[in-house]
TORTOR-973988 format. One record per residue: residue number from 1; residue in three letters; x, y, z of N, C-alpha, C in turn. Coordinates in pm, 1 decimal, decimal comma, always signed. Each point is the difference from the previous one (the first is absolute). Layout:
BEGIN
NODE     i    aa        nxx        nyy        nzz       caxx       cayy       cazz        cxx        cyy        czz
NODE   NUM   ala          X          Y          Z          X          Y          Z          X          Y          Z
...
! end
This chain:
BEGIN
NODE     i    aa        nxx        nyy        nzz       caxx       cayy       cazz        cxx        cyy        czz
NODE     1   unk      +97,9     -129,0      -10,7      -97,3     +126,6       +8,8      +90,8     +120,7       -5,2
NODE     2   unk      -64,8     +132,7      -47,0      +90,5     +106,9       -1,7       +9,2      +52,4     +140,7
NODE     3   unk     +117,0      +95,2       +8,3      +12,2      +60,1     +122,4      -41,8     +134,4      +12,3
NODE     4   unk       -9,0      +67,5     +131,5      -39,8     +134,2       +3,4     +141,9      +73,7      -35,5
NODE     5   unk       -2,6     +117,8      +38,2      +93,2      +99,0       +3,3     +137,5      -37,8      +71,8
NODE     6   unk      -19,9      -76,3     +106,1     +124,3      -70,5      +62,5       +0,1     -136,4      -17,4
NODE     7   unk      -67,4      -60,2     -103,5       -4,9     -132,8      -40,2      -58,8     -102,1     +119,2
NODE     8   unk      -56,4      +66,5      +91,7      -82,3      -82,5     +108,3     -131,7      -20,2      -30,4
NODE     9   unk      -45,1     -104,7      +47,6     -160,4      -41,1      -44,0      -55,1      -90,3     +113,9
NODE    10   unk     -133,6       -8,6      -14,9      -77,3      -84,7      +95,0      -83,1      -87,5      -86,7
NODE    11   unk       +3,5     -133,0      +22,0      -85,6     -102,8      -78,5      -95,7      -52,4     +114,5
NODE    12   unk     -125,5      -11,3       -8,1      -91,4      -58,6      +89,5      -33,9     -124,8      -42,5
NODE    13   unk      +45,2     -122,7      +21,4      -15,9     -117,8      -69,9      -89,9     -103,0      +71,2
NODE    14   unk      -84,2      -69,9      -99,1      -59,9     -103,0      +75,2      +52,9     -133,1      -29,2
NODE    15   unk      +34,3      -83,9     +110,0      +64,1     -146,2      -10,7      -96,3      -87,5       -8,5
NODE    16   unk     -137,3      +30,8      -28,9      -92,4     -111,0      -34,5      -23,4      -83,0     +131,0
NODE    17   unk     -102,0      -89,6       -2,8      -55,4      -72,4     +108,4      +84,8      -89,6      +82,7
NODE    18   unk     +101,0      -32,1      -57,0     +110,2      -96,8      +83,1      +76,2      -78,0     -105,0
NODE    19   unk      -47,6      -74,7      -86,5      +72,6      -77,8     -100,6     +102,7      +86,5      -76,8
NODE    20   unk     +131,1      -21,9       +0,9      +87,0      +72,1      -74,6       -1,6       +8,9     -136,5
NODE    21   unk      -90,9     -107,7      -62,6       -0,8      +13,3     -130,9     -119,6     +105,4      -47,1
NODE    22   unk      -62,1      +38,2      +75,5      -97,6     +103,5      -14,5      +53,9     +137,5      +17,8
NODE    23   unk     +127,5       -4,7      +35,1      +66,1     +186,4       +1,0      +13,2      +32,6     -145,2
NODE    24   unk      -37,4     +111,6      -50,1      +11,4      +35,8     -144,9     +156,1      +10,9      -20,1
NODE    25   unk      +23,4       -1,2     -126,0     +153,8      +20,0      -41,4      +36,7     +137,5       -2,6
NODE    26   unk     -125,7     +106,8      +14,5      +41,8     +144,9       +0,6      +51,4      +15,1     +145,0
NODE    27   unk      -79,4      -77,4     +120,6      +49,3      +13,2     +120,0     +135,2      -38,4      +21,9
NODE    28   unk      +35,0     -149,8      -45,5     +129,4      -42,9       -5,3     +114,0      +90,4      -35,9
NODE    29   unk      -38,3      +79,8     -114,3      +97,9      +97,4      -63,9      +31,4     +101,2     +105,3
NODE    30   unk      -89,3      +48,7      +28,9      +13,7     +123,3      +80,5      +63,9      -24,6     +147,8
NODE    31   unk      -28,8     -126,7      +67,1      +79,1      -56,1     +111,6     +134,4      +11,9      -29,6
NODE    32   unk      +56,1      -69,9     -143,7     +120,7      -22,4      -33,1      +75,4     +136,8       -5,3
NODE    33   unk      -72,5     +109,1      -37,4      +72,5     +150,2      +11,3      +11,2      +51,9     +129,8
NODE    34   unk      -78,2      -31,9     +104,9      -23,9      +69,5     +128,7     +141,7       -1,3      +69,8
NODE    35   unk      +13,3     +118,8      +68,6      +96,7       +5,1     +105,0      -74,0      -32,2     +137,2
NODE    36   unk     -131,1      +24,6      +28,7      -53,1       -8,9     +123,7     -137,7      -49,3      -18,9
NODE    37   unk      -44,4     -108,9      +95,1     -125,8      -43,9       -8,5      -62,9      +27,2     +151,3
NODE    38   unk     -138,8      +60,8       +7,0      -42,2      +22,6     +138,5     -161,1      -78,9      -46,1
NODE    39   unk      -45,3      -30,0     +141,8     -125,3      -60,6       -5,4      -27,5      -81,0     +125,2
NODE    40   unk     -116,9      -49,9      +19,0      -40,6      -84,5     +117,5      +95,3     -119,8       +5,5
NODE    41   unk      +31,5      -35,6     +123,2      +82,2     -110,2      +34,0       -7,0     -138,8      -70,3
NODE    42   unk     -104,4      -25,2      -30,7       -6,3     -143,1      -80,1       -3,4      +15,7     -145,0
NODE    43   unk      -32,4     +128,4      -48,6      +27,3      +21,7     -138,6     +151,3      +29,8      -49,6
NODE    44   unk      +52,8      +88,4      +88,9     +147,9       -1,3      -29,1      +81,6     -124,6      +14,1
NODE    45   unk      -46,4      -87,8      +68,1      +62,9     -138,2      +27,1       +5,2      -59,1     -155,9
NODE    46   unk      -90,3      +27,7      -65,5      -36,5      -66,6     -128,9     +129,8      +38,8      -99,6
NODE    47   unk      +54,0     +115,3      +30,2     +115,7      +56,8     -103,3     +130,1      -65,0      +40,8
NODE    48   unk      +47,6      -66,2      -96,7     +135,1      -53,5      +12,6     +108,8     +102,3      +38,3
NODE    49   unk      +80,4      -39,7      +98,2     +109,3     +120,5      +34,3     +104,1      -20,5     -131,7
NODE    50   unk      +69,3     +115,7      -15,1     +108,6       +6,2      -89,2      +91,1     +109,8      +33,3
NODE    51   unk     +110,5      -15,3      -67,8      +98,0     +111,8      +40,3      -53,0     +129,6      -82,4
NODE    52   unk      +11,1     +107,2      +93,8      -40,0     +122,1      -47,2     -156,9      +40,9      +32,5
NODE    53   unk      -70,6      -94,6      +50,5     -123,0      +15,9      +35,0      -27,5       +0,2     +143,5
NODE    54   unk      -61,8     +128,3      +58,5      -47,2       -2,3     +136,2     -112,6      -30,2      +22,3
NODE    55   unk      -52,2      -77,4     +102,4     -142,7      -35,8      +26,7      -39,7      +75,5     +119,8
NODE    56   unk     -126,5      +48,6      +26,8      -43,5      +80,0     +101,1     -139,6      -60,9      +34,1
NODE    57   unk       -8,1     -110,9      +66,5     -135,4      -52,4      +42,1      -48,7      +76,5     +100,2
NODE    58   unk     -130,6       +8,6      +39,4      -66,3      +66,9      +80,5     -134,7      -30,8      +34,9
NODE    59   unk      -74,1      +36,1     +127,8      -93,2      -48,4      +49,5     -149,7      +35,9      -87,2
NODE    60   unk      -90,2      -43,7      +15,0     -132,0       +5,8     -113,4      -56,4     +144,0      +31,8
NODE    61   unk       +6,9      +64,6     +106,9      -62,7     +119,4      +41,1      +53,4     +118,6      -21,1
NODE    62   unk     +124,5       -6,1      -81,3      +89,0     +111,7       -6,7      +22,9      +39,8     -141,8
NODE    63   unk     -135,8       -8,2     -101,0      +10,6      +31,4     -127,4      +47,9     +125,2      -42,4
NODE    64   unk      -49,5     +109,8      +68,5      +54,9     +144,9      -30,8     +150,8       +5,5      +26,3
NODE    65   unk      +49,4      -42,4      +90,7     +121,7       +5,8      +47,9      +78,2      -75,4      -82,5
NODE    66   unk      -26,9     -124,7      -72,4      +57,6      -79,4      -83,9       -7,3      +96,5     -139,9
NODE    67   unk     -106,0      +54,9      -49,1       -7,8      +83,7     -123,9      +79,2     +125,3      +14,6
NODE    68   unk       +2,7      +61,5     +101,8     +122,5     +101,4      +44,4     +125,2      -24,7      -25,1
NODE    69   unk      +44,1     -114,3      +51,7     +122,1      -57,9       -3,1      +32,7      -35,7     -149,1
NODE    70   unk      -68,3      -41,8      -67,6       -5,7      -42,5     -145,9      +24,3     +123,2      -93,5
NODE    71   unk      -60,9     +111,8      +34,5       -2,0     +140,5      -84,4     +136,2      +73,2      +43,4
NODE    72   unk      +29,3      -18,5     +151,5     +140,2      +57,6      +33,2      +98,5      -49,1      -69,9
NODE    73   unk      +16,4     -134,4      -19,1     +108,8      -59,7      -57,2       +7,0      +13,7     -147,6
NODE    74   unk     -125,2      +19,7      -80,7       -4,2      +50,6     -135,2      +68,7     +116,5      -24,4
NODE    75   unk      -48,6      +83,2      +99,4      +63,8     +137,2      -10,9     +139,8       +9,7      +19,2
NODE    76   unk      +59,9      -95,6      +52,3     +149,7      +15,5       -1,5      +55,1      -88,4     -121,0
NODE    77   unk      -73,7      -55,1      -85,4      +64,7      -54,8      -98,2      -20,0     -142,3      -17,3
NODE    78   unk      -53,5      -78,3     +114,8      -20,3     -116,4       -1,9     -116,3      -60,1      -84,5
NODE    79   unk       +9,6     -139,1      -32,5      -98,4      -45,2      -82,4      -78,8     -111,6      +90,5
NODE    80   unk     -117,1      +44,4      +41,9      -62,8      -58,2     +107,4     -132,5      -92,2      -50,2
NODE    81   unk      -12,9     -117,5      +31,9     -126,7      -67,1      -10,8      -82,4       -6,4     +118,0
NODE    82   unk     -108,5      +27,7       +2,2      -91,6       -9,4     +113,6      -93,0     -134,2      -32,2
NODE    83   unk      +12,6     -124,1      +75,2      -68,2     -122,8      -39,2     -129,1      -17,4     +104,0
NODE    84   unk      -93,6      -34,0      -80,7     -137,5      -28,3      +55,9      -27,6     -174,3      -40,3
NODE    85   unk      -62,2      -55,1      +62,9      -65,8     -120,4      -51,1     -112,3      +21,9      -93,3
NODE    86   unk      -36,0      -83,4      -91,6     -112,8      +14,4     -100,2      +24,4     +110,8      -82,1
NODE    87   unk      -87,6     +109,1      -14,5      +29,1     +109,2      -83,5      +13,5     +112,1     +117,2
NODE    88   unk      +75,1      +85,4      -36,3      +41,8     +132,5      +90,8     -130,6      +77,7       +1,6
NODE    89   unk      -80,3      -10,5      -85,3     -118,0     +125,9       -8,7     -118,4      -60,6      +80,7
NODE    90   unk       -0,2     -121,4      +39,1     -123,0      -52,5      +63,1      +35,9      -29,1     +149,4
NODE    91   unk      -57,1      +89,4      +82,8      +46,3       -6,1     +159,7     +121,2      -24,7      +26,8
NODE    92   unk      +92,0      +82,5      -61,7     +146,3       -7,5       +4,5      +78,8     +124,1       -6,2
NODE    93   unk     +130,4      +11,6      -32,7      +73,2      +92,3       +3,8       +6,2     +120,7      -99,0
NODE    94   unk      -65,0      -31,5     -111,6       +1,1     +107,8      -87,2      -74,3     +148,2      +37,9
NODE    95   unk     -116,0      -22,6      +64,8      -68,0      +92,1      +61,8      +75,7      +75,0     +110,4
NODE    96   unk      +72,7      -76,6      +69,2      +79,4      +40,1     +122,3     +135,4     +121,7      -37,4
NODE    97   unk      +32,7      -58,5     -140,3      +95,2      +90,9      -54,7      -40,6     +118,9      -35,9
NODE    98   unk     -115,9       -2,9      -71,2      -61,6     +112,9      -46,2      -40,0      +93,1     +105,4
NODE    99   unk      -38,5      -50,5     +116,3      -34,8      +89,3     +102,6     +123,9      +68,0      +53,5
NODE   100   unk      +87,5      -77,7      +14,8     +153,7      +60,9      +35,5      +24,6     +109,5      -91,1
NODE   101   unk       +2,0      -16,4     -140,4      +45,7      +87,3     -102,0      -77,8      +97,7       +8,1
NODE   102   unk     -132,8      -13,8      +30,6     -103,9     +136,0       +5,9      +56,7     +128,6      +99,7
NODE   103   unk      +84,4      -69,0     +118,1      +56,1     +115,9      +67,9     +111,1      +58,6      -15,1
NODE   104   unk      +62,2      -37,8     -127,1     +122,7      +35,5      -54,7      -17,7     +136,1      -71,8
NODE   105   unk     +100,3      +82,5      +10,4      -19,4     +125,4      -83,5       -1,8       -6,7     -123,9
NODE   106   unk      +66,4      -90,2      -77,6      +37,9      -20,5     -128,5      -29,7     -138,6      -42,5
NODE   107   unk     -147,4      -55,6       -5,0       -5,1     -126,0      -24,0      +44,8      -47,2     -134,8
NODE   108   unk       -6,8      +93,0     -110,5      +43,4      -45,6     -138,3     +150,2       -7,3       +2,4
NODE   109   unk      +79,8      +20,8      +96,4     +124,6      -11,2       -8,3      +61,6     -133,5      +30,1
NODE   110   unk     -119,2      -96,6      +33,4      +61,4     -138,5      +10,4      -49,9      -88,6     -116,9
NODE   111   unk      +92,1      -91,0       -0,2      -32,3     -101,9     -129,5      -65,8     -139,6      +76,7
NODE   112   unk     -130,3       -7,9      -20,2      -68,1     -101,3      +58,4      -88,3      -82,6     -118,2
NODE   113   unk       -9,2     -126,4      +29,6      -57,2      -88,5      -68,9      -39,5     -106,8      +84,7
NODE   114   unk     -140,9      -46,9      -61,4      -86,1      -97,2      +69,7       +8,2     -129,2      -77,7
NODE   115   unk      +44,4     -122,7      +72,4      +22,1     -108,2     -108,3     -114,5      -98,3      +55,1
NODE   116   unk      -85,1      -40,0      -75,0     -126,4      -82,1      +48,3      +52,3     -156,7      +16,7
NODE   117   unk      -90,4      -50,2      +99,0      +31,2     -140,7      +22,7     -133,1      -69,8       +2,7
NODE   118   unk       -5,2     -145,1       +0,6     -124,4      -53,2      +25,7      -38,5      +10,4     +159,2
NODE   119   unk     -118,5      +37,5       +9,7      -26,4      +23,1     +125,4      -80,4     -143,5      +57,2
NODE   120   unk       +0,1      -13,0     +131,4      -48,8     -121,6      +74,6     -156,7      -28,2      -50,8
NODE   121   unk      -90,9      +98,1      -15,0      -95,3      -19,6      -51,1      -35,8      -52,0     -122,0
NODE   122   unk      +61,8      +38,0     -100,0      +11,1      -73,6     -127,1      +67,2     -143,7       -5,4
NODE   123   unk      +84,3       -8,6      +84,1      +72,8     -114,4       +3,6     -105,9     -116,1      +61,6
NODE   124   unk      -62,4      +38,5      +97,5      -81,0      -68,2      +62,2     -116,7      -55,9      -91,5
NODE   125   unk      -66,1     +116,7      -70,1     -120,2      -19,9      -89,8      +48,7     -100,1     -101,4
NODE   126   unk     +115,3       +2,7      -60,1      +54,6     -100,5      -85,4      +15,8     -139,3      +53,1
NODE   127   unk      +36,5       +5,9     +113,4       +8,9     -149,8      +83,2     -137,2      -58,4      +16,7
NODE   128   unk      -98,9      +79,5      +11,9     -161,9      -29,7       +8,8      -53,1      -32,8     -104,4
NODE   129   unk      +31,8      +67,5      -90,9      -68,3      -15,5     -139,4      -17,8     +142,0      -65,7
NODE   130   unk     -137,7      +59,7       +7,0       -9,4     +132,0      -37,8     -124,7      +75,0      +73,5
NODE   131   unk      +30,5       +5,7     +129,4     -108,0      +72,6      +91,2      -21,2     +148,9      -28,1
NODE   132   unk     +107,9      +49,7      -56,3      -12,4     +160,8      -18,5      -26,0      +20,4     -142,7
NODE   133   unk      -64,2      -78,0      -62,2      -25,7       +1,1     -161,6     -113,9     +115,2      -24,3
NODE   134   unk      -64,8      +56,5      +97,8      -99,1     +109,5      -44,8      +52,7     +104,5     +117,1
NODE   135   unk      -83,8      +95,4       +3,9      +14,0     +128,2      +99,1      +59,9      -55,8     +148,0
NODE   136   unk     +111,8      +70,9      +36,2      +34,3      -55,8     +128,0      +62,8     +140,4      +72,3
NODE   137   unk      +37,4       -6,8     +140,1      +62,6      +98,9      +59,1      +80,5      -62,6      +91,7
NODE   138   unk     +112,9      +69,1      +39,7      +91,8      -42,6     +102,8      -12,1      +86,6     +131,7
NODE   139   unk       -0,2      -50,2     +116,2      -10,0      +55,3     +106,7     +117,8      -63,9     +115,9
NODE   140   unk      +69,0     +100,5      +59,9      +78,3      -37,7      +96,8      -68,3       -9,6     +142,0
NODE   141   unk       +3,6      -90,5      +75,5      -99,9      -13,6     +106,6      +81,0      +39,3     +142,5
NODE   142   unk     +132,9      +40,3      -16,9      +78,5      +57,0      +86,8      -47,7     +134,6      +56,9
NODE   143   unk      -19,1      +39,6     +113,7      -18,6     +135,0      +44,5     +102,7      +70,1      +56,7
NODE   144   unk     +128,1      -42,0      -38,8     +119,0      +59,8      +33,2       -6,9     +153,1      -57,6
NODE   145   unk      -49,3      +32,0     -126,2       +6,2     +118,5      -54,1     -136,0      +56,6      -24,9
NODE   146   unk     -109,3      -43,3      +32,0     -112,6      +48,2       -3,9     -102,3      -71,0     +122,7
NODE   147   unk     -110,9      +77,6      +27,2      -66,5      -41,9     +111,9      -70,1     -123,3      -46,6
NODE   148   unk      -31,5      -82,3      +98,1      -85,6     -153,7      -38,3     -125,5      +40,9      -29,7
NODE   149   unk      -70,8     +117,3      +37,4     -129,1       -6,9      -13,5      -10,7      +52,6     -175,2
NODE   150   unk     +101,1      +42,0      -67,2      +22,0      +56,3     -132,7       +2,3     -152,7      -74,8
NODE   151   unk      +72,2      -92,6      +48,5      +17,9     -121,0      -64,2     -141,4      -60,4       -1,2
NODE   152   unk      -70,4       -3,9     +117,0     -125,3      -74,0      -17,5     -100,7      +91,8      -94,4
NODE   153   unk      +16,0     +118,2       -4,7     -100,4      +68,6      -98,6      +52,0      -41,1     -144,8
NODE   154   unk     +111,6       -2,1      -23,7      +48,7      -38,6     -131,9      -66,0     -122,9      -40,0
NODE   155   unk      +42,3      -91,3      +99,4      -50,9     -137,7      -19,7     -111,8      -41,9      -33,0
NODE   156   unk     -104,5      +76,4      +93,4     -131,3       -6,5      -30,8      -50,1      +55,2     -124,9
NODE   157   unk      +48,8     +105,2      -25,3      -41,8      +44,3     -149,7      +50,2      -59,2     -115,5
NODE   158   unk     +115,6      -75,7       +7,7      +47,0      -83,9     -101,9      -83,7     -108,8      -29,0
NODE   159   unk      -35,7      -67,4     +118,2      -89,3     -106,2       -9,0     -136,1       +9,6      -54,1
NODE   160   unk      -47,1     +134,2      +23,3     -124,9      +46,7      -33,7      +17,3      +25,2     -137,9
NODE   161   unk      +98,7      +52,7      -57,5       +0,8       +6,0     -141,0      +40,8     -102,0      -91,8
NODE   162   unk       +5,3     -131,4      +66,4      +10,9     -115,0      -86,2     +153,4      -18,3      -51,7
NODE   163   unk      +77,7      +58,4      +56,3     +140,1      -38,0      -37,6      +75,1     -117,2      +60,3
NODE   164   unk      +43,0      -63,4      -98,9      +98,3     -114,9      +78,4     +111,6      +95,6     +100,9
NODE   165   unk      +44,4      -51,8      +78,3     +109,6      +55,3      +92,6     +128,7      -66,8      +25,6
NODE   166   unk      +93,4      +65,6      -10,5     +112,1      -57,5      +57,8      +52,4      +81,2     +120,5
NODE   167   unk      +48,3      -94,0     +105,4      +36,9      +81,3     +130,8     +149,7       -6,5      +35,0
NODE   168   unk      +58,8      +83,3      +19,7     +141,3       -7,1      +38,6       +0,3      +26,8     +164,6
NODE   169   unk     +124,9      -71,7      +51,0       +4,2      +25,6     +153,2     -113,8      -42,9      +75,9
NODE   170   unk      -67,7     -128,3       -5,5     -125,2      -14,6      +54,6       +6,9       -9,5     +162,3
NODE   171   unk      +90,7      -71,9      +41,9       +7,5      -29,7     +143,4     +150,1      -10,9      +47,5
NODE   172   unk       +3,6      +60,2     +118,5     +144,6      +10,5      +75,0      -33,9      -36,4     +120,0
NODE   173   unk     +123,6      -31,4      +83,7       -1,8      -27,2     +147,5      -59,3      +89,7      +59,4
NODE   174   unk      +31,7     +128,3      -34,7      -35,5     +119,8      +84,9     -121,9      +59,8      -31,2
NODE   175   unk      -83,6      -59,4      -85,9     -144,5      +36,9      -46,9      -79,3     -115,8      -48,2
NODE   176   unk      -20,5     -119,2      +77,6      -55,0     -138,6      -55,7     -131,9      +34,0       -5,3
NODE   177   unk      -66,2     +104,0      +79,1     -130,9       -3,6       -6,4      -65,0      +69,4     -122,3
NODE   178   unk      +72,1      +78,9      -71,4      -64,4      +86,7     -116,5      -44,3      -86,0     -122,0
NODE   179   unk      +71,0     -113,1       -9,0      -14,1      -78,0     -123,8     -125,2      -81,2      +39,4
NODE   180   unk      -25,1      -23,3     +114,8     -153,3      -60,6      +37,8     -102,8      +85,7       -0,1
NODE   181   unk      +29,9     +147,8       +9,9     -105,7      +97,7      -32,2      -21,1      +17,5     -138,9
NODE   182   unk     +101,4      -18,0     -103,9       -1,6      +26,6     -126,5      -79,7     -128,9      -55,9
NODE   183   unk      +31,0     -131,7      +42,7      -94,1     -103,3      -18,9     -150,5      +21,8      +15,8
NODE   184   unk      -23,6      +53,9     +118,5     -131,9      +26,0      +40,2      -75,8      +90,0      -99,0
NODE   185   unk      +79,5     +122,4      -37,9      -64,7      +83,2      -85,8      -23,8      -49,5     -144,5
NODE   186   unk      +97,1      -82,0      -49,9      -22,0      -74,7     -118,6     -112,3     -102,1       +0,0
NODE   187   unk      -23,4      -71,0      +90,7     -128,9      -84,1      +23,5     -120,5      +78,7      +16,2
NODE   188   unk       +4,2     +116,5      +66,8     -127,4      +79,0       -7,6      -19,6      +58,7     -147,7
NODE   189   unk      +91,4      +53,9      -86,9      -33,4      +36,7     -109,4       +5,3      -94,0     -119,2
NODE   190   unk      +61,8     -106,0      +27,8       +0,8      -97,0     -141,5      -55,0     -138,2      +34,7
NODE   191   unk      -43,9      -13,1     +128,3      -62,7     -140,4      +26,2     +106,7     -102,1      +26,4
NODE   192   unk      -35,5     -106,2      +37,7     +104,8     -123,5      +39,3      +52,5      -71,8     -105,0
NODE   193   unk      -66,8      -12,4     -121,3      +57,2      -62,9     -114,3     +120,2      +32,1      -88,5
NODE   194   unk       +9,2     +144,7       +9,7     +114,6      +71,3      -71,8     +119,6      -84,2       -2,3
NODE   195   unk      +77,7       -1,7      -90,8     +138,8      -89,5       +3,6     +110,8     +101,8      +43,4
NODE   196   unk      +54,2      -64,1      +95,6     +130,4      +90,5      +59,9     +124,6      -93,4      -13,6
NODE   197   unk     +100,8      +54,2      -36,6     +118,8      -67,3      -25,9     +121,0      +44,6      +91,0
NODE   198   unk      +81,6      -75,3      +49,1     +117,4      +38,1      +76,7     +113,1      -57,2      -74,6
NODE   199   unk     +104,6      +87,8      -26,5     +121,1      -30,8      -79,3     +104,1      +50,9      +72,0
NODE   200   unk      +90,2      -99,9      +77,1     +101,3      +16,4      +81,0     +136,0      -17,6      -61,2
NODE   201   unk     +103,9     +105,1      +22,8     +117,6       -7,8      -45,8       -5,5      -51,5     -165,0
NODE   202   unk      -71,2      +56,3      -55,4       -7,5      -45,3     -150,5     +140,5      +17,4      -66,9
NODE   203   unk      +42,5     -113,4      -87,2     +112,2       +1,6      -75,0     +119,1      -56,3      +84,9
NODE   204   unk      -21,6       -7,0     +142,2     +105,3      -80,5      +43,5      -16,2     -128,0      +69,7
NODE   205   unk     +100,1      -61,3      +58,5      -40,4     -143,4      +28,7      -93,8       -2,6     +101,6
NODE   206   unk      -37,9      +94,0      +77,4      -90,2      +15,3     +116,2     -145,6       +9,9      -59,3
NODE   207   unk       -2,5      +27,8     -134,1     -143,8      +18,1      -31,6     -101,4     -104,6      +22,1
NODE   208   unk     -137,9      +90,4      +38,9      -97,7      -89,0      +40,7     -113,9      +70,4      -63,6
NODE   209   unk      -92,0      -92,1      -65,8     -139,5      +62,3      -46,7     -111,9      -60,6      +47,2
NODE   210   unk     -112,9      +64,8      +24,5     -124,7      -58,9      +41,4     -106,6      +93,8      -33,7
NODE   211   unk     -129,5      -59,1      -47,4      -96,4      +76,3      -38,9     -118,8      -58,0      +79,3
NODE   212   unk      -87,6      +80,5      +71,7     -108,3      -40,6      +69,6      -93,8      +82,2      -19,9
NODE   213   unk     -131,0      -38,5      +52,4     -139,8     +106,7       -1,7      +34,8     +104,5     +109,6
NODE   214   unk      -37,7     +112,4       +4,3       +2,8     +110,5      +98,0      -59,4      -50,0     +134,4
NODE   215   unk     -112,8     -101,1       -4,9      -34,5      -41,3     +121,6      +82,0      -93,6      +59,1
NODE   216   unk     +105,1      -51,5      -55,3      +98,7     -112,3      +38,9     +122,4      +66,3      +46,7
NODE   217   unk      +30,5     +138,6      -32,9     +129,7      +65,6      +21,0      +31,6      +46,1     +146,5
NODE   218   unk     +111,1      -22,2      +49,3      +26,8      +33,8     +133,5     +102,8      +76,6       -7,1
NODE   219   unk      +17,8     +110,7     +101,6     +119,8      +84,7      +18,8     +134,6      -68,2      -15,1
NODE   220   unk      +24,4     -107,1      +33,6     +126,8      -79,4      +31,5      +41,1      -61,3     -132,4
NODE   221   unk      -61,6      +31,7     -101,7      +33,2      -31,1     -140,3      +91,0      +74,8      -69,3
NODE   222   unk      +13,5     +102,1      +77,9      +85,4     +141,4      -68,8      +97,2      +40,4      +75,6
NODE   223   unk     +104,1      +54,6      -21,4     +113,5      +51,7      +36,5      +53,7     +110,1      -72,2
NODE   224   unk     +130,8      +74,1      +49,0      +37,1     +104,6      -80,2      +67,4      -47,3     -132,5
NODE   225   unk      +20,2     -139,1      -18,7      +66,3      -38,7     -110,9     -105,6      -46,5      -91,8
NODE   226   unk     -117,3      +18,2      +28,3     -132,3      -44,4      -90,6      -63,8     +105,9      -72,3
NODE   227   unk      -34,1      -28,1     -124,5      -89,6     +105,1      -75,1     -129,1      -89,8       +6,8
NODE   228   unk     -116,7      +78,2      +21,3     -143,7      -40,6      +24,2      -73,9      +50,8     -138,9
NODE   229   unk      -48,3     -106,9      -64,4      -65,6      +55,9     -134,5     -164,3      -28,5      +21,1
NODE   230   unk      -64,9      +96,1       +4,0     -166,9      -50,2      +24,0      -46,0      +32,8     -147,2
NODE   231   unk      -62,6     -112,4      -63,6      -71,7      +28,8     -117,5     -111,4      +82,5      -21,0
NODE   232   unk      -68,8      +29,3     -113,3     -122,9      +75,1       +8,9     -133,4     -108,7      -21,4
NODE   233   unk     -110,1      +43,1      -13,2     -109,3      -87,1      -13,1      +22,5     -107,6     -104,4
NODE   234   unk      +63,8      +20,4     -105,9      +13,9     -105,8     -114,7     +149,1      -66,5      +16,7
NODE   235   unk      +47,7       -3,3      +80,6     +140,2      -85,5      +31,5      -43,9     -138,7      +38,3
NODE   236   unk      +66,4      -73,6      -85,3      -45,1     -159,0      +33,9     +139,6     -101,7      -32,4
NODE   237   unk       -7,2      -99,7      +34,1      +81,3     -100,6      -24,8       -8,4      -51,0     -139,4
NODE   238   unk     +127,3      -44,4      -65,3       +7,3      -90,7     -101,5     +101,1      -99,5       +6,8
NODE   239   unk      -44,3     -122,1      +44,6     +112,4      -88,2      +10,4      +54,5      +43,8     +149,7
NODE   240   unk     +147,2       -4,8      +12,8      +64,1      +54,5     +124,4      +24,0     +156,6       +2,2
NODE   241   unk      -25,0      +65,3     -115,8       -0,8     +137,3      -12,0     -120,9      +70,4      +37,5
NODE   242   unk      +28,4     +143,1      +18,1      -96,4      +88,2      +46,8       -5,3     +119,5      -97,8
NODE   243   unk     -117,6      +59,9      -54,7      +12,5      +81,4      -97,1     -104,6      +77,2      -10,8
NODE   244   unk       +7,4     +138,4      -39,9     -123,5     +106,7       -9,6      -14,2      +11,9     -147,4
NODE   245   unk     -117,8      -16,8      -49,6      -18,0      +10,8     -140,1       -3,2     +152,5      -34,1
NODE   246   unk      +39,8      +49,9     -113,1      +20,0     +125,5      -60,1     -108,5      +62,3      -24,8
NODE   247   unk     -116,8      -71,7       -7,4     -147,6      +55,3      -23,7      -63,8      +28,5     +143,2
NODE   248   unk      -55,3      +93,8      +14,9      -76,7       -5,4     +133,8     -156,2      +23,4       -9,4
NODE   249   unk      -56,5      -63,6     +105,0     -145,3      -35,9       -1,7      -44,3     +159,7       +8,7
! end
């Protein structure tokens, strides 16, 4: 990629859902050029160390600090890659970088590039079949960056609108009760027969897939490594697959 006035740049790169074969050649090429890599600890661990490359792993709740560190290094002429899992624009570091950039006096002085990746939602859907084959939405069920009442509001409206839905960060040890509440809302709005799929650690050796009816779903079926996909009223089984027809009733 081309450099700025000091030849420094920042690339925000998606590493895909887990299988190294799903990392794009574009991302591999920019990692080969990088002088520095910053990101959440397990994502930086996926980058192979080499001479001339500095790795800066950090905690998951310091996104703005990480973004500012990347911009500071780029301003010094460094070639910096900010790594995310999946796609960097889906509940990930691209937004954090632009939020940090917004506070800079001259944002156009930075050479920035966003490199897409395969997000977990799409990898999970592919493993399951085609549950997102019609209109769908993605909702992050974590309330770390937004209030839980807003999560509930969006969840209820999405269900009422008839979307298929993909949920990120459904259930953690610190908030195990919230996914139970989400399931209650889904059953209220969609009934007990709607298909719900749980795709854990997709494309990794720990991958686990299951599909049940909403009335059979329990909170323990999901954790932070699980993408949950709820079909619309037309979503159905065909053999071992789940799919949503492209035509709506």
